[in-house]
C-alpha positions as CSV (number, residue, x, y, z in Angstrom):
1,X,-9.2,-6.9,-6.7
2,X,-7.3,-6.7,-9.9
3,X,-4.4,-4.4,-9.5
4,X,-1.9,-2.8,-11.8
5,X,1.5,-2.3,-10.3
6,X,2.8,1.3,-10.5
7,X,5.9,1.0,-8.3
8,X,8.8,3.1,-9.5
9,X,12.3,2.1,-8.5
10,X,13.3,5.7,-7.8
11,X,10.9,5.8,-4.9
12,X,11.0,4.1,-1.5
13,X,7.3,3.6,-1.3
14,X,5.4,0.8,-2.9
15,X,1.8,0.9,-4.1
16,X,-0.8,-0.6,-6.4
17,X,-3.4,1.0,-8.5
18,X,-6.5,-0.5,-9.9
19,X,-6.7,-0.2,-13.8
20,X,-9.7,2.0,-13.1
21,X,-7.6,4.7,-11.5
22,X,-6.3,6.2,-14.8
23,X,-9.9,6.5,-16.0
24,X,-11.0,8.1,-12.8
25,X,-8.2,10.6,-13.0
26,X,-9.2,11.4,-16.6
27,X,-12.7,12.1,-15.4
28,X,-11.3,14.1,-12.5
29,X,-9.2,16.3,-14.9
30,X,-12.1,16.9,-17.2
31,X,-14.4,18.0,-14.4
32,X,-11.7,20.2,-12.9
33,X,-11.3,21.9,-16.4
34,X,-15.1,22.4,-16.5
35,X,-15.1,24.0,-13.1
36,X,-12.2,26.2,-14.1
37,X,-14.0,27.4,-17.2
38,X,-17.2,28.2,-15.2
39,X,-15.2,30.0,-12.5
40,X,-13.2,32.0,-15.1
41,X,-16.4,32.9,-16.9
42,X,-17.9,34.2,-13.6
43,X,-14.7,36.1,-12.9
44,X,-15.2,37.8,-16.2
45,X,-18.7,38.8,-15.2
46,X,-17.3,40.3,-12.0
47,X,-14.5,42.1,-13.9
48,X,-16.5,43.5,-16.8
49,X,-20.3,43.2,-16.6
50,X,-21.0,44.1,-13.0
51,X,-19.3,47.5,-13.2
52,X,-21.6,48.4,-16.1
53,X,-24.8,47.9,-14.1
54,X,-26.4,51.3,-13.4
55,X,-26.6,52.3,-9.8
56,X,-30.0,51.5,-8.3
57,X,-30.8,48.9,-10.9
58,X,-33.1,46.1,-9.7
59,X,-31.3,42.8,-9.7
60,X,-32.5,39.2,-9.5
61,X,-31.3,35.7,-10.0
62,X,-27.7,35.3,-10.9
63,X,-26.9,39.0,-10.7
64,X,-28.4,39.2,-7.2
65,X,-26.0,36.4,-6.1
66,X,-22.8,37.6,-7.7
67,X,-23.3,41.2,-6.6
68,X,-24.1,40.3,-3.0
69,X,-21.6,41.1,-0.2
70,X,-21.0,37.3,0.2
71,X,-19.6,37.1,-3.3
72,X,-16.3,38.6,-2.3
73,X,-13.5,37.8,0.1
74,X,-11.4,40.9,0.9
75,X,-12.5,42.4,-2.4
76,X,-11.6,39.3,-4.5
77,X,-14.6,37.6,-6.2
78,X,-15.3,34.1,-5.0
79,X,-15.4,33.1,-8.6
80,X,-11.8,34.0,-9.0
81,X,-10.8,32.1,-5.9
82,X,-12.8,29.2,-7.4
83,X,-10.7,29.5,-10.6
84,X,-7.5,29.2,-8.5
85,X,-9.0,26.2,-6.7
86,X,-9.8,24.4,-9.9
87,X,-6.5,25.3,-11.5
88,X,-4.8,23.8,-8.5
89,X,-6.7,20.5,-8.9
90,X,-5.8,20.5,-12.7
91,X,-2.1,21.0,-11.9
92,X,-2.2,18.2,-9.3
93,X,-4.0,15.9,-11.8
94,X,-1.4,16.6,-14.5
95,X,1.3,16.0,-11.9
96,X,-0.1,12.6,-11.1
97,X,-0.3,11.7,-14.8
98,X,3.4,12.7,-15.1
99,X,4.7,10.8,-12.0
100,X,1.9,8.4,-10.9
101,X,3.0,9.0,-7.3
102,X,0.3,8.4,-4.6
103,X,1.5,11.3,-2.5
104,X,-0.3,13.5,-5.0
105,X,-3.5,11.7,-4.3
106,X,-3.1,12.2,-0.6
107,X,-2.5,15.9,-1.2
108,X,-5.7,16.1,-3.3
109,X,-7.9,14.7,-0.5
110,X,-8.0,17.7,1.9
111,X,-8.1,20.1,-1.1
112,X,-11.2,18.5,-2.7
113,X,-12.8,18.0,0.8
114,X,-12.3,21.7,1.4
115,X,-13.9,22.5,-2.0
116,X,-17.0,20.5,-1.0
117,X,-17.3,22.2,2.4
118,X,-16.9,25.7,0.8
119,X,-19.4,24.8,-2.0
120,X,-22.0,23.7,0.6
121,X,-21.6,27.0,2.4
122,X,-22.0,29.0,-0.8
123,X,-25.1,27.0,-1.7
124,X,-26.6,27.7,1.7
125,X,-25.9,31.4,1.2
126,X,-27.8,31.3,-2.1
127,X,-30.8,29.5,-0.6
128,X,-31.1,31.3,2.7
129,X,-29.6,34.8,3.2
130,X,-29.6,35.8,-0.5
131,X,-32.7,33.9,-1.6
132,X,-31.7,33.5,-5.2
133,X,-29.9,30.9,-7.3
134,X,-26.9,31.4,-9.6
135,X,-26.9,28.5,-12.1
136,X,-23.2,28.9,-12.9
137,X,-22.4,28.9,-9.1
138,X,-24.4,25.7,-8.8
139,X,-22.4,24.2,-11.7
140,X,-19.2,25.0,-9.9
141,X,-20.6,23.5,-6.6
142,X,-21.6,20.3,-8.5
143,X,-18.2,20.0,-10.0
144,X,-16.5,20.3,-6.6
145,X,-18.7,17.5,-5.3
146,X,-17.9,15.3,-8.3
147,X,-14.2,16.0,-7.7
148,X,-14.4,14.8,-4.1
149,X,-16.4,11.8,-5.1
150,X,-13.8,10.8,-7.7
151,X,-11.0,11.4,-5.2
152,X,-12.7,9.0,-2.8
153,X,-13.1,6.5,-5.7
154,X,-9.4,6.7,-6.5
155,X,-8.5,6.1,-2.8
156,X,-10.9,3.2,-2.5
157,X,-9.6,1.4,-5.6
158,X,-5.9,1.8,-4.7
159,X,-3.5,0.2,-2.3
160,X,-1.5,3.1,-0.9
161,X,1.0,3.4,1.9
162,X,0.4,5.8,4.8
163,X,1.1,9.4,4.0
164,X,3.9,9.6,6.6
165,X,5.8,6.8,4.9
166,X,5.7,8.7,1.6
167,X,7.3,11.9,2.9
168,X,10.8,10.6,2.2
169,X,9.7,10.3,-1.5
170,X,9.1,14.0,-1.8
171,X,12.6,14.9,-3.1
172,X,12.6,12.1,-5.6
173,X,9.1,13.1,-6.7
174,X,10.2,16.6,-7.6
175,X,13.2,15.2,-9.4
176,X,11.0,12.9,-11.4
177,X,8.5,15.6,-12.3
178,X,8.5,17.1,-15.8
179,X,8.4,20.6,-14.5
180,X,7.9,22.5,-17.8
181,X,4.5,20.8,-18.4
182,X,3.2,21.9,-15.0
183,X,4.5,25.4,-15.6
184,X,2.8,25.5,-19.0
185,X,-0.6,24.5,-17.6
186,X,-0.2,27.0,-14.7
187,X,0.7,29.8,-17.1
188,X,-2.1,29.1,-19.5
189,X,-4.7,29.0,-16.6
190,X,-3.4,32.0,-14.7
191,X,-2.9,34.2,-17.8
192,X,-6.4,33.5,-19.0
193,X,-7.8,34.9,-15.8
194,X,-5.4,37.8,-16.0
195,X,-6.5,38.5,-19.6
196,X,-10.2,38.6,-18.5
197,X,-9.2,41.3,-15.9
198,X,-7.1,43.1,-18.5
199,X,-10.1,43.6,-20.7
200,X,-11.5,46.0,-18.0
201,X,-8.4,48.2,-18.4
202,X,-8.9,48.6,-22.1
203,X,-9.8,52.2,-23.1
204,X,-13.2,51.4,-24.5
205,X,-15.5,54.4,-25.0
206,X,-18.5,54.4,-22.7
207,X,-17.0,52.1,-20.1
C-alpha cells in the first residue's frame, strides 16, 4: 500500500496515512456539513412551524414524525441534538485537517458508530411505532451511515498506533492546534441554531 508519511516531530507517536485519507476526510466534512444543515433546518421546524399548527389538526408524513413523543428527549428536539452531533463531527474533521493527528480519528470512531446506532433506532421508530416517514430525518440517517463508512475507510487505509500509545500526545496535540479556527467553526454552527430559536422570540403579530 502506498503511504504518505504524516509523522510530526512534536509527537511521540508515528503513523502513516494513505494519500486517499485527505480525500476521504474531505468527503467526511462535506457530509457532516450536509447533516448539520438538515438537522438545523428540522430544528427550525420544531422551533417555529410546529407551534403554529392548530390544536387538533390532522397530521401525516413528516409532521406526524416530528410532532410525535419520540421526537424529543427531555423536551429537546432530536433534530437539535442531531445538529450538535454533526457540528461535533465537523469540529473534529477541522481539527484533523489542522493537526493531522490520528488520535482524532480514534475519537471519531465511537462518535460515528453511536450516530449509526441512534439513526437505526430512529428509522425503526418511523417505520414501526409511528408508521410514517420524514424525508429529512432519513437524509440525516443516511448522512450518519456515510460518516461511519468513511471513518472505517480512513482507518482501513491508515497505519495507526494503538490508542493507548497516543494518549501521551494529547498535550502536544492541543499545543499544536490552531484553536481560533475551531472556535470560529463552533461559534458559527452554534449561533446559527440559536438564531433559529431566537426567531421564535420575535414579537411577530399573530404568532
